[in-house]
N, C-alpha and C positions, 0 to 999 in steps of 0.2 A: 399582453398578452390581456385577457377582458375582464379583465377585473375579477376571475376565480383566482384563488389561489391554490398552488400545486401542494399535493398531500403531504403530508406529515408537517403542513407550515402555519405556523398558525400567526400570529400579529407580530410575533417578533421574528419571521421572516426565518424560521427551523431553528431559530437561539429558544425559542421557549421552553423546553423538556430542559435544557442544559442547563438554561438560567433558574428555574425553578428548582433543579437540584442543587444549584452552588448556593442560594437561595435557602432552603433547607438545613442544608449540611450548617448552614451558617450560624440559622437559628438553632439548631442542634448544638454547637459547639458551643453560643454564647450562654445556654440554658445549664449548659456543665458546667462549665466556668460561674457561674453565679449559684447552682449548687455547693459547689466545694466550697465556696466563700464563709469565710467562720461568721459572718453576722449575719449571714443568711441560713446556714444553717441553725444556729443559736435562736433564733425567732420562729424558724419552723421547729423546732423542738418545744419553746415554749408555748407554740401554739396548741403542740397537741397534748401537752404533759401538765402544763399550766392554765393554756386560760377558760377550760371549763367553771373554775371557780374564779380567779382575780379577773377573766375577762378579756378578751384581743387587746384593750388598750393599757393593760395593768389598773384598772378602775376599781377590779373588787366588786362584791354586791356586800353593803354592807347590811342591809336588812336578811342578809343570811350569813353575817358574822364573819367575812370574808374580807380583810383588809387589803385597800389599796397598795401597792407600789410605788405608785404616782409621786413623788416629792417626798417619800418615806422610807423605800428604802436606804437610801443613803445615809439616811439618821441610825440605823439598825449597824452599819459597817462604820459606825464610830465608836464602837465600843465590843471587845473581844467575843462577849456573850454574844452580843445581837449580830456579829459576821459569823460565827459558830449558830447561832441559830436557824439561819437561813439555810444551811444546807441542814441541819437536823430537823427541820419539821418534816412530819409524817412523809409530805409531797413530795420533796426531794431528796429526802434519804432513804425512799423505799422505791424510789422510783427504781425501771429497767435501764434507767440511762447508765453511760460510764463515768466514773469521778472524773473522766475526760471531758467529757460533755457537759458534763453538771458547772462546772468550772467555767467553761465556755459559755454556758447559758447564765448563768451567774451574772458575769460578767458584762453581756450584753446586757443583761436584764438592768442591771444598776446603771448602766449607762442612758438608756432606752427612757428608764422611765425617772430617776432620779438623780441625774447630772447636779443639777444645784446643788444639788445637798451631800455629796460625795465628801466627804472628810480630804480635805488638801491632801494629806499623805496617803491615800486612799493607792492600794496595793491589791491586783488582782489578783483574785482565785488561782490555785494552783490544782494540778491532779493529783499531788501531792497530800497538799493541804486538805482538799474534797477529802480522798483517804481519810486521813487520819479524824476528823468531823466527822463523818461519816461512821467512823464504828462504834459512835459514840449516839446511843441514840435517847431521845429525851423520854420523858416517864411522865410530864407532868407540860405539853403543850401550853397551855393555857395559863398555868403560873407560869414559866420563862418567857413566855413573852410580857406579861404584866410586871413582871419583876425587869424586863428591860426598859418597855414606857417608862417605868415610874423614875428608871435612872437620867434617860434622856429629857423628862419632865423636870427632876429634879436639876439639871444640867440649863432648862431656860429653851427645850426644841418642845416644841408642841409635835406632838403625834396626833392622826386622827386614826 
C-alpha cells in the first residue's frame, strides 16, 4: 500500500469502532456498579439533601447557625436523645427520602464525618428505627439540641 489506509480502517486497523464500543460498554457498566454502591448513593443523597446547609465536607456554616458534623456527629450518637435528634431534625424528618435511604445516609455520614468520635458500641441505623423516630417530630429543635449538648458537655465532651 502507499501509506493510505483502506476505507473504515482507523489506527487500530479496523478495530477502532469495536474497541471504542467495548470501552463505552465497560465505562457504562462500571458507572452503573458505582451508582448502586451504598456509600456512593448515601453520599449523593447527602449532597442533594444536606450539603446546602452543612456543606459538602460536613463543616456547616457557623455564621448561619448550622453546626459542623465533622468530629461532632459521633458524640450525638452516644445518647438515645442525640441519636433520635439526628433523625428528627426537620431537614431529615421532612425530607422526601425513604426511611431506608435516611438510615443509609446517616450511617454514611457518621463514618465519613465523625468516625473517630463514634461510640464503641455504635449500631448502624435501621429502616425500622428511622421509621419509629421519624414519626415523632421535634417541637423545639433548638431546645432539644441545647439539652443534648448540655448533657454531653456535663460528660466532658466538647461540642462545637
